[in-house]
C-alpha positions in Angstrom: -5.0 23.7 -7.0 -2.6 23.2 -10.1 0.4 21.5 -10.0 2.2 25.0 -10.6 0.3 26.7 -7.7 1.0 23.7 -5.3 4.6 24.1 -6.3 4.9 27.8 -5.6 3.0 27.0 -2.5 5.8 24.8 -1.3 8.2 27.0 -2.2 6.5 30.0 -0.2 6.0 27.5 2.9 10.0 26.6 2.7 10.7 30.4 2.4 12.5 30.7 6.0 13.9 27.1 5.4 17.6 27.1 5.1 18.8 25.0 1.8 20.7 21.6 2.4 24.1 23.5 1.6 23.3 26.0 4.5 22.1 23.5 6.7 25.7 21.7 6.3 27.9 24.8 6.8 26.0 25.5 9.9 26.8 21.8 11.2 30.4 22.3 10.3 30.8 25.5 12.2 29.5 23.6 15.4 31.7 20.9 14.6 35.2 22.7 14.7 33.7 24.7 18.0 33.1 21.1 19.3 36.3 19.5 18.6 34.8 17.7 15.5 35.6 14.5 17.4 32.4 12.7 16.6 29.0 13.7 15.0 26.5 15.7 17.4 23.5 13.7 16.5 21.1 16.3 17.7 22.5 19.0 15.9 21.9 16.8 13.1 18.5 16.4 13.9 17.7 19.9 14.3 19.3 20.6 11.0 17.2 17.7 9.2 14.2 19.5 10.4 15.2 22.8 9.4 15.9 21.4 5.7 12.5 19.3 5.6 9.1 20.7 5.8 7.1 21.1 8.9 6.1 17.2 8.6 4.2 16.0 12.0 5.6 12.0 11.7 6.4 11.3 15.1 10.0 11.4 16.2 12.0 10.4 19.0 14.2 13.4 18.8 12.8 15.9 21.4 14.1 18.7 19.0 11.6 17.8 16.1 8.4 19.4 17.6 5.3 17.3 16.6 1.8 18.6 15.0 -0.1 19.0 18.5 2.8 20.8 19.5 2.7 23.0 16.7 -1.0 23.3 16.6 -1.4 23.5 20.3 -0.1 27.3 19.8 -2.3 28.6 16.8 -1.1 32.3 17.0 2.1 30.8 15.7 0.4 29.0 13.1 0.7 29.8 9.2 -1.4 28.6 7.0 -0.1 27.9 3.6 -3.5 27.6 1.8 -5.0 31.0 3.2 -5.2 32.6 -0.3 -6.9 29.5 -2.1 -10.5 28.9 -2.9 -12.7 27.7 -0.4 -13.7 24.0 -1.5 -17.1 21.7 -0.4 -18.0 18.3 -1.4 -19.9 15.4 0.1 -17.8 13.2 1.5 -19.6 10.0 2.4 -19.3 8.4 -0.9 -21.6 8.1 -3.8 -24.8 9.5 -3.1 -27.0 7.2 -2.4 -30.1 6.2 0.1 -28.4 6.2 3.1 -29.5 7.8 6.5 -27.2 10.7 6.6 -24.6 12.6 4.0 -21.9 14.5 5.0 -21.3 17.6 3.4 -17.4 18.9 4.1 -16.3 22.9 3.6 -12.8 23.7 4.0 -11.0 27.0 3.5 -10.6 30.7 4.6 -14.5 31.7 4.1 -15.9 28.0 5.5 -17.4 29.8 8.2 -18.8 32.6 6.2 -20.4 30.5 3.9 -21.8 27.9 7.0 -23.5 31.4 8.2 -25.2 31.8 5.4 -26.9 28.8 4.6 -27.3 27.5 8.4 -30.1 28.6 10.6 -29.3 27.7 14.5 -32.4 26.2 15.9 -34.1 26.8 12.7 -33.8 30.8 13.1 -31.9 33.5 11.6 -29.7 35.1 14.1 -27.9 38.2 13.3 -23.9 37.7 13.6 -24.0 34.0 14.4 -20.8 31.9 14.4 -20.4 28.2 14.6 -18.1 27.6 18.1 -15.2 25.2 17.1 -15.4 21.8 18.1 -19.5 22.2 18.7 -22.5 20.3 17.4 -25.1 22.9 16.6 -28.7 21.7 15.5 -30.6 23.5 13.0 -31.7 23.8 9.3 -30.3 24.7 6.0 -31.8 27.4 3.6 -30.9 28.5 -0.2 -30.5 32.2 -0.9 -34.4 32.7 -1.0 -34.7 31.3 2.8 -36.4 28.2 1.7 -36.0 25.4 3.9 -34.0 22.3 2.6 -33.0 20.2 5.2 -32.9 19.9 8.9 -29.3 19.2 9.9 -26.8 18.9 12.3 -23.5 21.3 11.9 -20.1 20.6 13.4 -17.0 23.4 12.8 -13.5 22.9 12.9 -11.7 25.8 13.1 -8.0 26.6 12.4 -5.7 24.8 12.6 -7.4 22.1 14.7 -8.8 20.6 11.8 -8.0 17.9 8.7 -6.9 20.2 6.6 -5.5 22.8 9.1 -8.0 25.3 7.9 -11.6 26.2 9.0 -13.6 23.3 8.6 -17.3 23.0 8.9 -19.4 19.9 8.5 -23.1 19.7 7.6 -24.7 16.4 8.5 -27.9 16.1 6.1 -30.7 13.4 5.5 -28.7 10.7 2.9 -30.4 10.4 -0.5 -29.7 12.1 -3.4 -32.1 15.0 -3.4 -31.5 16.4 0.1 -27.7 16.2 -0.4 -27.7 17.7 -3.9 -30.3 20.7 -2.7 -27.8 21.3 0.4 -24.7 21.1 -1.8 -25.9 23.4 -4.3 -26.9 25.8 -1.5 -23.4 25.6 -0.1 -22.0 26.2 -3.8 -24.0 29.2 -4.3 -22.8 30.8 -0.9 -19.3 31.1 -2.5 -17.6 27.4 -2.0 -16.5 26.0 -5.0 -16.9 22.0 -5.9 -13.4 20.1 -4.7 -11.2 18.2 -6.7 -10.1 14.9 -6.2 -8.0 14.6 -3.1 -7.8 18.2 -2.7 -8.7 18.3 1.0 -6.0 15.6 1.7 -3.5 17.8 -0.5 -4.5 20.7 1.6 -3.5 18.8 4.6 -0.1 18.2 3.4 0.7 21.7 1.9 -0.3 22.8 5.9 1.7 20.5 7.2 -0.9 18.4 8.7 0.6 15.4 7.1 3.6 14.2 5.3 2.9 12.9 1.6 3.9 9.3 3.1 0.8 9.5 5.0 -1.4 11.2 2.7 -0.6 8.1 0.1 -1.7 6.2 3.2 -5.1 7.9 3.6 -5.8 6.8 0.0 -4.5 3.4 0.7 -6.8 2.9 3.7 -9.9 4.2 1.5 -9.0 1.5 -1.0 -8.0 -1.5 1.2 -10.0 -4.8 0.3 -8.8 -6.6 3.6 -8.6 -5.9 7.2 -4.5 -6.6 6.8 -4.4 -3.8 4.2 -6.2 -1.5 6.5 -3.9 -2.3 9.4 -1.1 -1.8 6.6 -2.4 1.7 5.9 -3.2 3.0 9.3 0.1 2.1 10.3 1.5 4.5 7.4 -0.9 6.8 8.7 0.5 6.9 12.2 3.9 7.9 10.5 5.5 4.0 9.9 7.0 5.1 6.9 7.5 8.8 7.8 9.6 8.4 10.7 11.5 5.7 9.4 12.1 7.9 6.2 13.0 10.9 8.9 15.3 8.7 10.9 17.5 7.7 7.5 17.4 11.2 6.1 18.9 12.6 9.9 21.9 9.6 9.6 22.6 10.7 5.8 22.5 14.4 6.9 24.8 13.7 9.6 27.3 12.1 7.6 27.2 14.9 4.9 27.7 17.5 7.6 30.9 15.9 8.6 32.0 15.1 4.9 31.3 19.3 4.4 33.1 19.7 7.5 36.3 18.1 6.2 36.1 20.0 2.4 36.0 22.9 4.7 38.2 22.8 7.8 40.1 19.7 6.8 43.6 21.3 8.5 41.5 21.5 12.0 40.4 18.0 11.9 42.2 14.5 13.1 42.7 11.8 10.2 39.3 10.3 9.0 38.6 6.8 9.9 37.7 5.5 6.4 36.5 1.9 7.9 34.2 3.8 10.2 32.5 5.8 7.7 32.0 2.9 5.5 30.3 1.3 8.4 28.4 4.0 8.7 27.3 4.0 5.0 26.5 0.1 5.4 24.2 0.7 8.2 22.3 3.6 6.3 22.1 1.0 3.1 21.2 -1.4 5.7 17.9 0.7 6.9 16.9 1.5 3.4 16.8 -2.5 2.4 14.8 -2.9 5.2 12.0 -0.7 4.7 12.6 -2.0 0.8 11.7 -5.4 1.9 8.5 -4.4 2.9 7.2 -3.2 -0.8 6.6 -6.6 -1.8 4.2 -7.4 1.3 2.4 -3.9 0.7 2.0 -4.9 -3.3 0.2 -7.8 -2.3 -2.1 -6.2 0.2 -3.0 -3.8 -2.1 -3.2 -5.5 -5.6 -3.7 -9.3 -4.2 -3.1 -12.4 -6.3 -5.0 -14.0 -9.2 -4.6 -17.8 -9.0 -5.9 -20.0 -12.1 -7.2 -23.5 -10.9 -6.6 -25.9 -14.2 -6.6 -29.6 -14.9 -8.4 -32.0 -17.0 -12.2 -32.4 -16.3 -13.6 -34.2 -13.1 -10.6 -33.7 -11.0 -12.6 -32.0 -8.7 -11.6 -28.0 -9.4 -15.2 -27.1 -9.1 -15.5 -29.0 -5.9 -12.1 -27.2 -4.7 -13.3 -24.0 -5.6 -16.2 -24.3 -3.7 -14.6 -25.9 -0.5 -11.8 -23.6 -0.4 -14.7 -20.1 -0.4 -17.3 -22.1 1.6 -19.9 -21.2 -1.2 -22.2 -22.7 -4.1 -20.2 -20.5 -6.6 -19.9 -23.6 -9.2 -21.9 -25.5 -10.4 -20.3 -29.4 -9.6 -21.9 -32.6 -11.4 -20.3 -36.2 -12.1 -20.7 -35.1 -15.6 -17.5 -34.3 -17.6 -17.0 -31.1 -18.9 -19.3 -29.1 -16.7 -17.8 -26.2 -16.4 -17.7 -24.3 -19.4 -16.2 -20.9 -19.1 -14.0 -19.3 -16.6 -15.6 -18.6 -12.8 -14.3 -16.0 -10.7 -14.5 -16.0 -6.8 -13.3 -14.0 -4.2 -11.3 -14.8 -1.2 -8.7 -13.5 1.8 -6.0 -15.6 3.0 -3.7 -14.0 5.4 -4.8 -10.6 4.4 -4.2 -11.0 0.6 -7.3 -11.0 -1.6 -7.1 -13.7 -4.2 -9.1 -13.9 -7.2 -9.5 -17.7 -7.9 -10.4 -18.8 -11.3 -12.2 -21.9 -12.0 -11.4 -23.0 -15.1 -12.9 -25.4 -17.7 -11.5 -28.9 -17.7 -8.5 -29.1 -20.5 -8.9 -31.8 -22.8 -9.3 -32.2 -26.7 -13.2 -32.1 -27.4 -15.3 -31.4 -30.7 -17.5 -29.6 -28.7 -17.3 -25.8 -30.0 -18.1 -24.3 -26.8 -15.9 -26.9 -24.4 -13.4 -26.0 -27.2 -13.8 -21.9 -26.1 -13.8 -22.6 -22.5 -10.6 -24.8 -22.9 -8.7 -22.0 -25.0 -10.2 -19.7 -22.3 -8.4 -21.7 -19.6 -5.1 -21.6 -21.3 -5.6 -17.8 -21.3 -6.4 -17.7 -17.6 -3.3 -19.8 -16.6 -1.2 -17.4 -18.8 -2.2 -14.6 -16.7 -2.4 -15.4 -13.1 -0.1 -14.9 -10.5 -0.3 -18.5 -9.6 -1.3 -21.5 -11.3 -2.9 -24.8 -9.4 -2.9 -27.7 -11.6 -5.4 -30.4 -10.1 -4.9 -33.9 -10.5 -6.9 -36.9 -8.9 -5.5 -38.4 -5.7 -7.1 -41.7 -6.9 -5.7 -42.2 -10.4 -2.7 -40.3 -9.8 -0.4 -38.6 -12.7 -2.1 -40.0 -15.6 -0.9 -39.1 -19.6 -4.1 -36.6 -19.7 -2.7 -34.6 -17.1 1.2 -35.1 -19.2 -0.6 -33.4 -22.3 -2.2 -30.9 -20.1 1.4 -30.1 -18.6 3.1 -30.4 -21.5 0.7 -27.5 -23.5 0.8 -25.2 -20.4 4.4 -25.6 -19.0 6.0 -26.8 -22.2 9.9 -28.6 -21.7 9.7 -26.5 -18.1 9.7 -23.2 -16.5 11.9 -20.7 -18.1 11.7 -22.4 -21.3 10.6 -21.0 -24.8 7.6 -23.3 -24.9 6.5 -22.4 -21.3 3.0 -20.7 -21.2 2.9 -20.1 -17.8 4.9 -17.1 -16.3 3.3 -17.1 -13.0 4.2 -19.5 -9.8 3.1 -23.4 -9.8 1.5 -25.7 -7.2 0.3 -29.0 -7.4 -2.8 -29.8 -5.8 -3.6 -33.1 -5.1 -7.5 -33.9 -4.6 -10.2 -36.5 -3.2 -7.6 -37.9 -1.1 -10.7 -39.1 0.8 -11.1 -41.6 -1.8 -7.8 -43.1 -1.3 -7.9 -45.8 1.4 -5.0 -45.4 4.2 -2.3 -48.1 3.5 -1.6 -51.1 5.8 2.0 -51.4 7.1 1.6 -54.8 6.2 0.6 -54.7 2.2 2.2 -56.2 -0.1 2.3 -56.4 -4.2 2.8 -54.0 -7.3 2.6 -50.4 -6.8 -0.7 -49.2 -7.3 -1.2 -45.9 -9.8 -0.8 -44.0 -6.2 2.2 -44.7 -4.0 2.2 -43.5 0.0 4.5 -41.3 0.4 6.9 -42.4 3.6 8.4 -38.9 4.2 6.1 -35.9 5.0 8.9 -33.6 3.4 6.0 -31.9 0.4 2.5 -31.8 1.9 4.0 -31.8 5.7 0.9 -34.2 5.7 2.1 -37.7 6.8 -0.3 -40.4 5.7 -0.9 -38.5 2.2 -0.2 -39.8 -1.2 3.1 -39.0 -3.0 3.0 -39.0 -6.7 5.4 -40.1 -8.8 5.8 -37.1 -11.0 7.7 -36.5 -14.2 11.3 -34.7 -14.0 10.0 -31.7 -15.5 7.1 -31.5 -13.3 9.2 -31.7 -10.0 10.9 -28.6 -11.4 7.7 -27.1 -12.5 5.6 -27.1 -9.1 7.1 -25.6 -6.1 5.0 -27.6 -3.6 2.8 -30.6 -3.5 -0.3 -30.1 -1.4 -2.9 -32.6 -0.8 -6.6 -31.8 -0.3 -9.9 -33.2 -0.1 -12.9 -30.8 -1.1 -15.4 -33.5 0.2 -13.9 -33.4 3.4 -12.7 -29.6 3.3 -9.5 -31.2 4.4 -6.0 -29.5 3.7 -6.6 -26.2 3.1 -5.1 -24.7 5.8 -1.8 -26.2 4.2 -2.8 -24.7 0.9 -3.3 -21.3 2.1 0.0 -21.4 3.7 1.6 -22.8 0.5 0.3 -19.9 -1.2 1.7 -17.0 1.1 5.2 -18.7 1.1 4.9 -19.2 -2.9 3.8 -15.4 -2.8 6.8 -14.5 -0.9 4.8 -13.2 2.1 5.1 -16.1 4.6 5.1 -13.2 7.5 1.3 -13.0 6.4 0.4 -16.2 7.4 1.3 -15.4 10.8 0.2 -12.2 11.1 3.6 -10.3 10.6 2.5 -7.2 8.6 2.9 -3.6 9.7 3.4 -0.4 7.6 4.7 -1.1 3.6 5.8 1.1 1.3 4.2 1.3 -2.2 5.8 1.6 -5.5 6.4 4.8 -5.7 8.1 5.0 -2.5 9.9 1.8 -3.2 11.4 3.4 -6.5 12.5 6.3 -4.6 14.1 4.1 -1.8 15.9 1.9 -4.6 17.4 5.0 -5.9 18.6 6.3 -2.3 19.9 3.1 -1.9 21.9 3.2 -5.0 23.3 6.4 -4.1 24.3 4.9 -0.8 26.4 2.3 -2.0 28.2 4.6 -4.8 29.2 6.3 -1.7 30.8 3.1 -0.3 32.6 2.5 -3.4 33.9 5.8 -3.7 35.3 5.4 -0.2 36.5 1.9 -0.5 37.9 3.0 -3.9 40.0 6.0 -2.5 37.9 8.9 -4.5 38.0 12.4 -2.8 35.4 13.4 -0.6 33.2 15.7 -3.3 32.3 12.5 -5.0 30.9 11.4 -1.6 28.9 14.3 -0.9 27.6 14.3 -4.8 25.8 10.8 -4.5 24.9 11.3 -0.7 22.7 14.5 -1.6 21.4 12.7 -4.4 20.2 9.9 -1.4 18.9 12.9 0.4 16.9 14.1 -2.2 15.4 10.7 -2.9 14.4 10.1 0.5 13.0 13.3 0.7 10.7 12.2 -2.3 9.0 9.5 0.2 8.2 11.9 2.6 7.3 14.7 0.2 10.3 17.1 1.5 11.3 17.0 -2.0 8.6 17.2 -4.1 8.0 17.9 -8.1 4.8 18.5 -10.1 4.7 15.0 -11.3 4.9 13.4 -7.8 2.1 15.4 -6.2 0.0 14.5 -9.5 0.7 10.9 -9.1 -0.2 10.7 -5.8 -3.3 13.1 -5.4 -4.8 12.2 -8.7 -5.7 8.4 -7.5 -7.7 10.2 -4.5 -11.6 10.5 -4.7 -13.5 13.4 -4.4 -14.3 14.3 -0.6 -10.9 13.2 0.6 
């Protein structure tokens, strides 16, 4: 489907729907008949449903039919994509040596194409057609009746399928030969190879999914951690869509009342501006609540890059190995063992981390080591979070100060600061520092023990005397022992708090909006706040309605009620073939 064709299909899909102006005019007539004293929320919900696409997002309003209700009566279902090509694709990922591969066929001619290539029980049956939601055993043949594979076939008749079209899935033996031969037979029988995301696009066009749910499908396929998959599943179940539907209903109810006052002002009681401002602010708060999930969503989807820097032999590689519970880095007592940047993956609180173990930063005449040091600086510059590691036994040394000035310059925000990410100080090798004696006296050692556990929240750990600039640069000080695997829970917690997602450490994350949805929500919020300013500034109601319509359009971009070619291209170009 081309972008222009998609928009045309959407226009056809909404041909029986009223436009926003018609909705609000209908609402005003009802308002007048009901004395217009309060907003009829049930009516606004109905009008919202009339104005939006046939979305299956769950709603507490009984006036909005669910997907299951609509699909239960197939005679009333109108297939938007009935004139499009029948498409096919291998949906089990890249062709490999797996035991089973699945080829999906979707479209008006799916059953006819399946009948051409499938032989139930290995025999030709005149007039045979697969029954819906049944599994059939048989073989696949080409146009010359040559046997290609022994398969299972399952069909799902419209609209009870993923795309709401007739869908047939052929389960073949895995491997490149069997899969490609069966796929070629399906193509020769009349199907076209599906484009990336085309199955989900058809599900959206036919009302099976709203646009936020379609995006959740892509996010689920690309999830790198169980927590990211859970968030995508929550969105697929309608979490984002339900929230946006509720916000749109509130906005439409406000717009309906304002339109009523424009048309029938003489029949209405005096408007309570304070109440209107409260409703607008409540709408803005609902949008803000959705926006607050955006940062968590970005963390779950993209993860964080964490650079581990410091002078040689402070235990950076040991820290990496103990943290990831692997032997990823070589560890010796020889300074400068690590010559290049090593990467290791780790999941903390559902957030995928890429740990970068860097070469110890120091002056060296060794050209190879010099290259490693430059790469260390580059890794620190590009990282989201920088962990500077120091030796608990030696404390903060002159070499540490040199490294700090090289990376942080005159402190965070200064022109000489190379590090742009967030920073933590990790005091490693605490196992080498004996616990203090309460009766000890004498001159202070290089490392003084902390009296209050305000930084590390770990009593009895060393407290470094840091330069003033270093205190400002590091958000937290965490104490670890790579040898004893001690302090890593505290390090995990500090990372999540520093990244701005402390709720992930406690498992508190559900659905989250993505970047595109967040951008639309920001525009909706700005428009709503303009409405509040117009009300408080005493501007005419016409100004209020203009901004409120802008908010409705922006909210509709999230759910797919308001779509353009650019939006559809942006969403579905990220899909893989077969989904």
